[in-house]
C-alpha positions in Angstrom: 0.0 -0.1 -0.1 2.8 2.4 0.7 4.3 1.9 -2.8 1.0 2.7 -4.3 0.9 6.1 -1.9 4.8 7.0 -2.8 3.7 6.9 -6.4 1.1 9.7 -6.4 3.5 12.2 -4.3 6.1 14.3 -5.9 9.9 14.1 -5.2 10.8 14.0 -1.4 7.4 13.0 -0.4 7.1 10.0 -2.4 10.4 9.0 -1.2 9.4 9.5 2.4 6.5 7.0 2.0 8.8 4.3 0.9 11.6 4.7 3.5 10.2 2.7 6.4 9.5 5.8 8.5 6.3 5.3 11.0 3.1 6.3 9.2 2.3 9.0 11.8 5.8 10.8 11.2 5.2 10.3 7.3 2.1 12.1 7.2 3.7 14.8 9.0 6.8 15.0 7.1 5.0 14.8 3.8 2.7 17.6 4.7 5.6 19.7 5.7 7.4 18.9 2.4 4.4 19.7 0.3 3.5 22.9 2.3 7.0 24.0 1.7 6.6 23.4 -2.1 3.5 25.3 -2.4 4.0 27.9 -0.2 5.2 30.1 -2.9 2.3 29.3 -5.1 -0.3 30.0 -2.3 1.5 33.5 -1.5 1.2 34.4 -5.4 -2.8 33.4 -5.0 -3.0 35.5 -2.0 -1.3 38.5 -3.4 -3.5 38.4 -6.7 -6.7 38.1 -4.6 -6.0 40.9 -2.2 -4.8 43.2 -5.2 -8.2 42.2 -6.9 -10.3 42.8 -3.9 -8.7 46.1 -3.5 -9.2 46.9 -6.9 -12.8 46.3 -6.8 -13.3 48.3 -3.8 -11.5 51.4 -4.9 -13.9 51.0 -8.1 -17.0 50.6 -6.0 -16.3 53.4 -3.8 -14.7 56.0 -6.1 -16.6 58.7 -4.4 -13.7 59.9 -2.2 -12.6 62.8 -4.5 -16.1 64.2 -4.8 -16.7 68.0 -4.7 -18.2 69.5 -1.4 -21.4 70.1 -2.9 -21.7 66.8 -4.5 -20.5 65.0 -1.3 -23.0 66.8 0.8 -25.6 65.2 -1.4 -23.9 62.1 -1.4 -24.0 61.8 2.5 -27.7 62.0 2.7 -28.2 59.6 -0.3 -25.9 56.9 0.6 -27.4 56.0 3.9 -30.6 55.4 2.4 -29.7 53.8 -0.7 -27.2 51.2 1.0 -29.8 50.1 3.5 -31.5 46.9 2.8 -34.6 47.3 0.4 -37.7 47.5 2.7 -40.8 49.6 3.4 -38.6 51.4 6.1 -36.2 52.5 3.2 -38.8 53.5 1.0 -40.3 55.7 3.8 -36.8 57.0 4.5 -36.3 57.7 0.6 -39.5 60.0 0.6 -38.5 61.7 4.0 -34.9 62.4 2.8 -36.3 63.5 -0.5 -36.6 67.2 0.2 -33.3 67.8 1.7 -31.8 65.8 -1.1 -33.7 68.0 -3.8 -32.5 71.0 -1.9 -28.8 69.9 -2.0 -29.2 68.8 -5.8 -30.4 72.5 -6.3 -27.2 73.7 -4.6 -24.8 71.5 -6.8 -22.4 74.1 -8.9 -19.6 72.0 -9.4 -21.4 69.9 -12.1 -24.5 69.7 -14.0 -26.9 68.2 -11.9 -30.1 69.0 -13.9 -30.6 65.0 -14.6 -30.5 64.5 -10.8 -32.9 67.3 -10.2 -35.1 65.8 -12.6 -34.9 62.3 -11.1 -35.6 63.8 -7.5 -38.8 65.6 -9.2 -39.9 62.0 -10.3 -39.1 60.6 -7.0 -41.5 63.5 -5.2 -44.2 62.5 -7.6 -43.8 58.7 -6.7 -43.7 59.6 -2.9 -46.8 61.7 -3.3 -49.2 59.5 -5.7 -49.1 56.4 -3.6 -48.9 53.9 -6.5 -45.9 52.0 -5.3 -43.2 53.3 -7.8 -40.9 54.8 -5.1 -38.3 52.2 -5.4 -37.8 52.4 -9.1 -37.6 56.6 -8.8 -35.3 56.0 -6.0 -33.4 54.0 -8.3 -33.4 56.7 -11.0 -32.2 59.1 -8.5 -29.2 56.7 -7.6 -28.4 56.5 -11.2 -28.5 59.9 -11.9 -26.0 60.5 -9.0 -23.9 58.0 -10.7 -24.2 59.8 -14.1 -23.2 63.1 -12.2 -20.2 61.7 -10.8 -18.7 59.3 -13.5 
């Protein structure tokens, strides 16, 4: 049986299994040898994974360099938008809409006309009670991204 196991392992680990060393010691030493051989590969995988994760996070939260007027709007929008979709979030979107509309109307660093228009549609959705608030709030979020992208 040991010969069969030895064939499947590379280099020193395979030699170890056919050497007469007790099985418990063989398992420990074989694991150590394999871990050493693959340590560099695992390090590369970790480095690549961390790099990709940091890149995705930087892309997702690229709002760090916004003008103050845009950042002020974002500070009101973000907590509501990033809340879990629920009736409470819908109520909060309607409750914060006047403040967001005032802040959007005061944006001078960029053309916020699309954002202002989306907020007007959100106002209509909040007032008419037809249940289209989430769609209108989505449009506000998209208009905000159009503004900053």
